[in-house]
KEGU-117911 format. One record per atom (N, C-alpha, C): x, z negated, y negated; residue in three letters. Coordinates in steps of 0.05 Angstrom, whole numbers, padded with zeros to 5 digits, always signed. Layout:
<atoms>
XZYALA;...
</atoms>
This chain:
<atoms>
-00670-00527-00595UNK;-00647-00546-00570UNK;-00629-00535-00603UNK;-00612-00542-00607UNK;-00592-00533-00613UNK;-00567-00529-00603UNK;-00549-00504-00609UNK;-00518-00506-00589UNK;-00511-00517-00610UNK;-00487-00527-00601UNK;-00465-00539-00612UNK;-00439-00544-00597UNK;-00415-00555-00608UNK;-00396-00562-00592UNK;-00398-00569-00575UNK;-00391-00555-00541UNK;-00378-00569-00524UNK;-00376-00589-00523UNK;-00404-00621-00508UNK;-00379-00643-00507UNK;-00353-00647-00501UNK;-00337-00658-00508UNK;-00324-00671-00486UNK;-00326-00682-00472UNK;-00321-00675-00446UNK;-00316-00701-00413UNK;-00284-00704-00401UNK;-00285-00730-00402UNK;-00254-00732-00382UNK;-00251-00726-00366UNK;-00273-00718-00335UNK;-00265-00702-00316UNK;-00262-00682-00312UNK;-00278-00658-00347UNK;-00278-00637-00346UNK;-00242-00626-00330UNK;-00250-00597-00331UNK;-00220-00585-00317UNK;-00202-00584-00347UNK;-00232-00573-00363UNK;-00225-00571-00397UNK;-00204-00587-00408UNK;-00203-00604-00389UNK;-00203-00634-00405UNK;-00164-00641-00383UNK;-00151-00633-00365UNK;-00118-00635-00358UNK;-00115-00614-00377UNK;-00082-00625-00384UNK;-00071-00626-00405UNK;-00054-00596-00386UNK;-00046-00578-00387UNK;-00043-00576-00353UNK;-00010-00546-00368UNK;+00013-00552-00364UNK;+00016-00532-00365UNK;+00014-00500-00356UNK;+00022-00475-00370UNK;+00018-00462-00353UNK;+00065-00449-00354UNK;+00067-00431-00333UNK;+00085-00433-00334UNK;+00083-00392-00327UNK;+00096-00372-00354UNK;+00087-00347-00347UNK;+00118-00336-00345UNK;+00111-00323-00317UNK;+00126-00301-00305UNK;+00135-00287-00331UNK;+00160-00271-00326UNK;+00168-00248-00323UNK;+00159-00221-00298UNK;+00150-00188-00306UNK;+00146-00176-00288UNK;+00157-00178-00258UNK;+00151-00170-00243UNK;+00172-00167-00214UNK;+00205-00151-00218UNK;+00198-00128-00234UNK;+00219-00114-00238UNK;+00239-00105-00235UNK;+00254-00098-00228UNK;+00295-00081-00227UNK;+00288-00068-00219UNK;+00310-00066-00253UNK;+00327-00017-00245UNK;+00342-00017-00231UNK;+00334+00004-00210UNK;+00352+00012-00188UNK;+00376+00038-00202UNK;+00398+00049-00193UNK;+00411+00060-00198UNK;+00426+00091-00203UNK;+00379+00099-00202UNK;+00371+00124-00208UNK;+00357+00112-00243UNK;+00359+00095-00253UNK;+00350+00086-00278UNK;+00301+00096-00262UNK;+00294+00081-00240UNK;+00266+00081-00239UNK;+00270+00048-00242UNK;+00238+00040-00236UNK;+00241+00011-00232UNK;+00226+00007-00209UNK;+00226-00007-00194UNK;+00234-00025-00169UNK;+00218-00051-00167UNK;+00200-00039-00149UNK;+00172-00073-00145UNK;+00189-00100-00130UNK;+00196-00123-00150UNK;+00219-00137-00137UNK;+00238-00136-00119UNK;+00234-00147-00093UNK;+00263-00137-00072UNK;+00258-00109-00062UNK;+00242-00101-00070UNK;+00244-00082-00037UNK;+00253-00050-00064UNK;+00242-00034-00041UNK;+00244-00008-00049UNK;+00222+00017-00075UNK;+00194-00003-00057UNK;+00170+00004-00079UNK;+00178+00018-00113UNK;+00170+00039-00111UNK;+00169+00036-00142UNK;+00149+00027-00166UNK;+00151+00022-00194UNK;+00136+00029-00199UNK;+00111+00047-00208UNK;+00124+00075-00209UNK;+00118+00098-00206UNK;+00093+00098-00179UNK;+00102+00102-00162UNK;+00068+00088-00135UNK;+00064+00082-00137UNK;+00069+00048-00139UNK;+00056+00029-00140UNK;+00040+00037-00173UNK;+00033+00053-00191UNK;+00015+00041-00213UNK;-00003+00081-00199UNK;+00021+00095-00185UNK;-00009+00114-00178UNK;-00030+00118-00155UNK;-00020+00093-00140UNK;-00038+00069-00119UNK;-00063+00072-00134UNK;-00055+00055-00154UNK;-00079+00032-00171UNK;-00093+00060-00189UNK;-00085+00068-00210UNK;-00091+00093-00217UNK;-00117+00108-00183UNK;-00106+00104-00172UNK;-00128+00141-00152UNK;-00146+00111-00148UNK;-00139+00085-00161UNK;-00161+00077-00148UNK;-00171+00046-00131UNK;-00153+00044-00111UNK;-00136+00031-00097UNK;-00136-00001-00109UNK;-00145-00023-00102UNK;-00152-00040-00102UNK;-00115-00058-00096UNK;-00106-00087-00115UNK;-00076-00097-00106UNK;-00089-00099-00079UNK;-00112-00104-00072UNK;-00107-00126-00053UNK;-00101-00099-00025UNK;-00118-00070-00021UNK;-00105-00048-00007UNK;-00070-00036-00020UNK;-00069-00053-00044UNK;-00047-00041-00041UNK;-00030-00050-00040UNK;-00032-00084-00033UNK;-00020-00087-00013UNK;-00012-00084+00003UNK;-00043-00083+00026UNK;-00035-00067+00054UNK;-00022-00043+00062UNK;-00019-00025+00042UNK;-00005-00005+00046UNK;+00020-00004+00034UNK;+00034-00024+00026UNK;+00060-00034+00017UNK;+00067-00075+00030UNK;+00064-00063+00039UNK;+00069-00091+00063UNK;+00101-00118+00053UNK;+00103-00100+00044UNK;+00151-00103+00036UNK;+00137-00122+00005UNK;+00107-00121-00016UNK;+00107-00118-00030UNK;+00085-00145-00030UNK;+00088-00157-00044UNK;+00079-00196-00051UNK;+00051-00200-00064UNK;+00032-00204-00061UNK;+00001-00186-00072UNK;+00008-00204-00097UNK;+00022-00223-00110UNK;+00021-00227-00137UNK;+00047-00214-00143UNK;+00070-00202-00125UNK;+00086-00184-00152UNK;+00061-00156-00160UNK;+00040-00154-00144UNK;+00020-00128-00156UNK;+00007-00134-00167UNK;+00001-00150-00177UNK;-00023-00163-00187UNK;+00006-00161-00223UNK;+00008-00185-00222UNK;+00044-00181-00246UNK;+00048-00163-00258UNK;+00048-00128-00249UNK;+00059-00107-00245UNK;+00033-00094-00255UNK;+00016-00085-00246UNK;+00003-00083-00256UNK;-00015-00094-00282UNK;-00016-00118-00300UNK;-00021-00141-00317UNK;+00002-00124-00342UNK;+00033-00119-00333UNK;+00044-00124-00347UNK;+00047-00081-00364UNK;+00032-00076-00339UNK;+00028-00047-00345UNK;+00004-00054-00373UNK;-00028-00062-00365UNK;-00049-00066-00377UNK;-00031-00071-00410UNK;-00020-00086-00406UNK;-00009-00089-00431UNK;+00008-00090-00446UNK;+00026-00070-00439UNK;+00056-00053-00442UNK;+00044-00019-00434UNK;+00014-00019-00430UNK;+00010+00017-00424UNK;+00026+00034-00441UNK;+00024+00027-00473UNK;+00040+00056-00480UNK;+00066+00074-00467UNK;+00078+00038-00465UNK;+00113+00041-00462UNK;+00112+00051-00431UNK;+00096+00045-00408UNK;+00089+00044-00385UNK;+00095+00072-00384UNK;+00076+00090-00395UNK;+00061+00120-00393UNK;+00083+00138-00404UNK;+00111+00130-00415UNK;+00118+00147-00436UNK;+00143+00128-00411UNK;+00143+00106-00400UNK;+00175+00128-00371UNK;+00165+00130-00353UNK;+00134+00133-00336UNK;+00113+00160-00333UNK;+00133+00174-00334UNK;+00119+00187-00360UNK;+00124+00214-00376UNK;+00150+00229-00366UNK;+00175+00210-00372UNK;+00187+00225-00377UNK;+00203+00215-00346UNK;+00197+00207-00321UNK;+00196+00206-00295UNK;+00188+00235-00280UNK;+00169+00238-00283UNK;+00157+00274-00273UNK;+00169+00299-00298UNK;+00183+00291-00318UNK;+00188+00309-00336UNK;+00222+00311-00321UNK;+00231+00289-00307UNK;+00265+00290-00288UNK;+00246+00303-00260UNK;+00226+00292-00247UNK;+00232+00296-00233UNK;+00220+00333-00227UNK;+00221+00336-00247UNK;+00208+00366-00243UNK;+00228+00386-00256UNK;+00235+00372-00265UNK;+00261+00397-00267UNK;+00286+00384-00247UNK;+00285+00368-00232UNK;+00308+00366-00197UNK;+00283+00388-00198UNK;+00267+00389-00195UNK;+00251+00405-00169UNK;+00260+00432-00173UNK;+00252+00449-00200UNK;+00256+00469-00217UNK;+00297+00480-00204UNK;+00319+00449-00216UNK;+00351+00458-00205UNK;+00346+00453-00165UNK;+00329+00439-00161UNK;+00331+00448-00124UNK;+00335+00480-00133UNK;+00307+00490-00135UNK;+00295+00518-00117UNK;+00320+00537-00134UNK;+00323+00526-00153UNK;+00341+00552-00164UNK;+00364+00548-00141UNK;+00390+00528-00139UNK;+00408+00534-00120UNK;+00398+00541-00095UNK;+00377+00523-00091UNK;+00373+00539-00057UNK;+00358+00574-00059UNK;+00368+00587-00048UNK;+00331+00603-00052UNK;+00320+00600-00017UNK;+00299+00591-00026UNK;+00283+00584-00007UNK;+00268+00606+00008UNK;+00258+00623-00014UNK;+00247+00642+00011UNK;+00262+00663+00025UNK;+00292+00661+00010UNK;+00301+00676+00028UNK;+00309+00642+00058UNK;+00306+00621+00055UNK;+00319+00600+00069UNK;+00285+00609+00085UNK;+00259+00613+00080UNK;+00252+00611+00091UNK;+00248+00641+00114UNK;+00255+00661+00107UNK;+00253+00682+00120UNK;+00277+00683+00145UNK;+00301+00672+00134UNK;+00326+00671+00161UNK;+00308+00659+00179UNK;+00288+00627+00164UNK;+00286+00607+00199UNK;+00258+00628+00209UNK;+00248+00642+00197UNK;+00234+00659+00206UNK;+00240+00677+00228UNK;+00265+00683+00213UNK;+00269+00719+00229UNK;+00290+00699+00261UNK;+00301+00667+00270UNK;+00316+00658+00285UNK;+00286+00657+00307UNK;+00272+00643+00285UNK;+00249+00637+00308UNK;+00240+00654+00318UNK;+00230+00690+00305UNK;+00232+00700+00317UNK;+00245+00706+00336UNK;+00270+00709+00345UNK;+00291+00722+00354UNK;+00281+00698+00381UNK;+00283+00666+00372UNK;+00275+00651+00407UNK;+00262+00666+00408UNK;+00235+00668+00405UNK;+00204+00676+00411UNK;+00203+00692+00433UNK;+00217+00720+00432UNK;+00236+00737+00439UNK;+00256+00738+00471UNK;+00262+00731+00465UNK;+00298+00710+00481UNK;+00277+00695+00500UNK;+00275+00675+00491UNK;+00237+00657+00503UNK;+00236+00676+00534UNK;+00222+00694+00516UNK;+00205+00724+00536UNK;+00230+00742+00546UNK;+00247+00758+00554UNK;+00255+00761+00567UNK;+00269+00754+00593UNK;+00273+00719+00580UNK;+00285+00707+00611UNK;+00249+00699+00627UNK;+00232+00687+00630UNK;+00220+00692+00647UNK;+00205+00721+00650UNK;+00216+00732+00645UNK;+00205+00776+00661UNK;+00223+00760+00684UNK;+00245+00757+00687UNK;+00265+00753+00718UNK;+00260+00740+00735UNK;
</atoms>
């Protein structure tokens, strides 16, 4: 048996002269510099976190019901084709989030807040105990 060029068949799907439309990824920038998927509030960060956690596009669609399956596949395909740029974007977002967390901790003394809440809870518990004695 000699293997050569495939024979052209007039009725074959390969013989159809089809045009394919290439769509832009369903991304939009929000006011904070984040990338959102379609018209939703779901961030690319969230979608890719689910993808990296092993979720399938169908599971992601179930998790984020506002997203269309086509948007999810398109976003993942774009990521896979532009991994270096998207990973850089994700790293910048992580750094910004870490900086904001640090600033928040510095601005608001959380240990002091916890202590005040604990004291208040303890005082309220003592007051409730006194009221039930009467």
